[in-house]
N, C-alpha and C positions, 0 to 999 in steps of 0.2 A: 710342608708339601713335597713330596719325592721328585724326582728328577723326570719328567717326560722321558717314553723310550719309545723313538721312531724305528720303524722296520722299511730298511731302505733295500729289500729285495734281495733276492738271492739264483738259485740253481738247483735243478732234480737232474737224476741219471732218468733214464729210460728204464722204468719200472717192470719193463718184460726180458730182459737181460738177465742173461745166464752165466754171474764171474767166472765160476769154478770151470765152464765150459769153454771160456776163453782162455783159461789158463793164468787168471790174475789174483790177485793177493790182494786181500781187504786195503792195504795202505792202497792199491791203483786208485779206490773208489774215493779215497779219501783226496786223493791227487786230483781226479776228474771234477769232483763237485766244487774243491775250492779254488779253481783256475777256471771253472766256469762259473761260480758266482763272483769271483774278482773280475773276468770279462763283462758280464752283462754287468753289473754294478758300476763298473769303471773305477771302482776302491784301487787307491795304491794299499800292496799288500805290506807297506811300510808304515799304513797308517792304522792298521789293527792291534788294537792295546792288548786281549786278551781271547783267548779260546776255551769254547766249552765242547764237548762232545756227548751225544745223547747213545747209548747201547745197550741191550739188552745181556746179549749171550755170546760176546765172540769168544768168551773161551772156552763154550761149548761149540759152537760152531767150526771154528776157524783157529784154535787153539791160541788163541791171543788176548793178552790182556793189554794194560799199561795205553790204551789208544788214543788219550791226550797228545800222547808222544808221537803220534803219525800229523797231527798239525804241523810240526815243524820240519818235518819231509815235503811238505808240498810249495814252499818257495824260499830261499834264501833269506828273505827279509823275516820270517820267523824265527830265525834261529835266538834263543832264549825267551822267546813269547812263552808266559804262563797260558800252562792248561790244564783241564781237568776231565776227567768222563764222571757222569753221571746216571744210575739204572734206578729204576722203578717199573721192571716190567715193561709191560707196550706201553707204559706213557713215561717212559726214559728219555725221550725228546722233549715232552712239555717238561719235565722238570732241569736239563740244560738249558733250555729257554727261561725259565725263571729264575734261575740262577746267575744268568748270566744277565737279566731287565734288572733284580736285584743289585746288581754291582754298580749297573747305570745307575740305577736309582739316586744310590747311594754316593754317586757322585767320586765311584774308585776309578773309571774306566770311562772313556768318551766313544770307543768303539767295540763292539764283543763282534766274534765270528760264531755261528751256531752250525755244528756239523750232526745230522741224526745218520746213522747208520746201523742196516744188518746184511750181512750175507747169511743167507738161511740154506742157498740151495745147496750145501758141500755133503748133507746127507740124505738119506732115503726119508719119505715121512713117517715111518712110523719113529725111527730115532731123532727126525725132527719135534714128532709129535712129545716124545718123553722129554727132549729138552724146553719145550715150551709147559710141558707141567711144573717145570721149576716156577712158574711163575704164581703158582696157587703154594698150599702148601701141602708138598712132594709126599710128604710121607705117608697124611691121612687123605689126600685127595685124588694121586697122581701114580703113585710108584704100582706098577705092576698093570696098568689101566692102559690101554690102548686109546691113542687119542684123550685125553682127559677133558679137553678144552671143551672140544662141543657138545659134550655132556654135561659140562658143570654150564654151558652158557642153556642147553638144553634144560635147566633145571631152571635158570631165569625165566624161558617159554612157562614151563609149568607151574611155576608160583603165579603169574600172570592168569594163568588157565582155572587155578585154582581160587585165586581172589576176585577174578574179574571176566573172567571167561577169555578166551582164544582162539580165533580160528585162523589157522595153516595159509588158507588163501594170504590172509594180510600179511603174513611173511611171506610169500611167495612174490608180491607185488614190490615189496621193498627191496627184493633181490631184484627184479627185471628194471626199477626202475635205476638201479645203480651201474648196471650194465651197459641200461640204455646211456647214461650220461657218461660213462666211460668211453662208449665210442668218439664222441667228441673229443676225446682226453688225449692227445698224439704220445703221451708219455704214459698211460694208462696199460698195467699189463692184459687186462682183458679187452683191447681197444677191438681187437679181432676176431674174438670169440663169438662162441653164436651162444644167443642164450634168449628165451620170449617167457613172455608170463606163463604160458601155457608149459612151456617147458621145467619152470621154477613149479608147476604143481604138482608135477607129475612124480610118480615115484617107481622107479625104475633102475635098467640096469644101465641106464644111461644118467640117471639122477638118485644114486644108491643112498642109502641112511646111513649118516659117520656113527651118531650116540643120538641115540633119545628122539626129540622129533628135527634134530639138526639133520639134514642133507645136505650134498654137495650143493646145491645152488644155496645153501644159509650162510658158505662159507666164505670169508677172506681168504686172500692169497698168500702161498707161500712166495715170499720176494727176495732177491737180493735189490737193496735201491739205497740210494745216500743223498742228502738235503744237505743244503749249507743256506743259512741267512743272514742276514748282518743287523744288529742293533746297531741303535744309536743314542746319545746324550740331545739334544737339544741344541747345545753348541756344536757338535760335529754334524747335525743334520743340516744347519743353518749354514756352516760352511760348504757342506755336500750341493748343498741346492744352488747357492750363491754361483758355486763354479760351473752348475749344469742350465743355469738362469732356468730353475725351478721356484715352483710358490709353494712353501715348507709347509703351507695350511695343505697342500693336496698330497703330502707325503704320511702315509698311515703309520697309526700310532699303535702300540697296546694301550688303548684304553682301560682295561679291567683285567682283572684273573680271580681268579679259585682255585681254591688247593687243597683234598679232603683223604683224609686214606681212613677206612673202614677195617673189619678186621679179616683177616688173611683167608681163613675158610670161609665155606659159601653158607653151611649153616648154621656158622654165628653170624653172618650177614639177615641173614632170612630171621632170625628168632630175634634180631634185635630192632628192625623193622615190621616186628607182627603188629604191632598198634600203629604204626605210620602208613598214610595212604600211599605215599612214596615206597617202592618196592628196595629202592636203595638212597634211603634220603640222603649220605653223606654226598653222593653224587649231586643231587636237588642240589645242597646247600653251596656246593661248589659252582654251581650256574647262578644260585641269587646270588652269591657275593661277588662272583665277576660283571653282574650286571648293576649291581650297586655301587661301583667301583668305578664301570662306565657307567656311571648316571643314565642306565637304561632301565625304562620304568617296569619293560616285562618283556615277553619276547617278539612283541610286535613291534618294538624301535630294532629289530635286527633284521637284516635284507636277506640274510642266507643264513648254511649254516653245514658246517663241516663237520660230523659226529663218528664217531667209535664205531662203523658198524662189522667191528670184527666176526659175528654173528648175524643174521634178520635181528635176531629176538631184544641184541642188545642196542639198535636201531628204532625196533618199538619200543624199549624201554626209556630213549633217549627224546623221543616227542612227547611224552606223558611229563618226562621229567624238566624238558626245557618250557613247557606250559603251554605248547600249542592246543592241546585237550585239557581235559578234568583226568586226574589219576584212572588210569584202568580203558582211557575213553582213547587210546592213539591209534584204534582202529577207524574211528571219523576223520582224521585228517589225512589217512589213508585213501578212503572210499571217497572223500570230495576231492581229490587231487592237489590238495595243500602246498603236499611237500614235493610234486614234481617240478622241473626245471623250470614250467614256467608256470607255477602253482604262486600264492599268496606267500608261502614260506619255503623255498626250496630247500630240498637237505642233501647234503653230497653232491653239489652238482658237478664235482670232481670226478665223481663214480665212487667215491670213500674208499675202505679197505676193501669190499668184496668186488669193485670194479676196478681200481686203478692201482691196486695191489696194499698191502701189509708188511714192510721190511720194519720189522718189530720195533726196533729202539728209535728208528726214525720218524713214526708215523704225527707222532706231535708236529716236529719241526715243518714236515711236508705239508699238516694242515694249516699251519699259521702262513707258509708261503702262500698258499693256495686261498687264503684270504685274503692277504696281499695283493694276489693279482684280480680278486674279484673287486677292491675297493679301486685300484688303480684302471679297472679295466682295460685288462691284458690278459684275461681268462680265454681268449680265442674262443671257439665253439661253445664251451661251457659257461658263457659269461650270463652273470645273471642281470639283467639288465637294471641301472640303476645305485647296484650295490655300492651303499654309503659307509655300513659296518656290520660283519660279520663274526659269530661266533664259531667256536671249537671245542669240542668236547674229545677226551684221549685219556682211553681209561688203562690203567694198569692192574691185571689179574682178573679175577669173576667177579668185576666192580669194586675192587679193593684200593686202589690209588685214583680220584679222579682230579684231573687240571682242566680247566675250561680258562680260555681268553677271548675279549673282544676286542677285534682289530677294525681299525676304523679311523675316521677324521673327526674330530669333536664339530 
């Protein structure tokens, strides 16, 4: 059996901040998030044995690569620390978590630091949209296309409409739920924004169409953000718990994980899934793998989900792919209030990517930190009562890289 992997907590920056307007370099984001995580967990910096960074496109947004080296700058105790950076588009943070957890499972290290980071507000929206296009097959799907990703995920909705039918009012409800949840999250980018279900249903100058069926209210945010979490072996978790008079059985673990990669092009994905009831079968398999590893029979063994709502269509997809409904029936869970914060199985209690924000390479780490908050009853206003197991789904590209974690107590 592999070594169990414990989640000891971490820190998240305020996603409403604009670090460029503060005249701060991406290195400042590393400094704040690592020092914040060390302080919030009480972990001595000299205990950290390895560092992993999840980031998508710092070379484009900030003209900076070699990000693992910035971890060394955050504390004198980290001099010589082995580090690395991982990239898988919007799933970069989860890939960093997978790498760190694999090293702990293998017994290489007892304490790993994982940072997810993206500074995106360095360019205007058109240039940023072009940068994001590199998460698709750029030459085929994004070159010369304004805002390619809303169009690609609009096509995901079109595929649902073709196969099963799809009403835009259900997408508007998803948006409204995520914005409402974000108002309860003190670190959410949109916590002070105005949004109602009526507004999300409208199409006017205040909620214009970005591409295809995707309107502004259907989109996740452009976000500057950094997140740090600590993963530990059982040996270190026991030491950590003893020093703080904690019950180790109440420290959350990564109980299961799944990771699958589909073809890069959206047309190829659709062609591959033509005879499958699931529109993105590799995403479905990543979820099944995580549940099997966590010994969770089905989605009803989960108490909440943090999913990748880069657009409302991706959350609509997640609902049936997680198994809340049969394929193509996601609308039922929306209409019946199942996914509401006080519903049978809340989705994105934090506000998700639409409400909380989407610092692309950091989102997977933020999801796991929010899962930790739920399981340790420290999520504050967006706490799901009695949450013991929380699943995350982090997607890179147009459904290309799918990573799933189940965080909780056995």
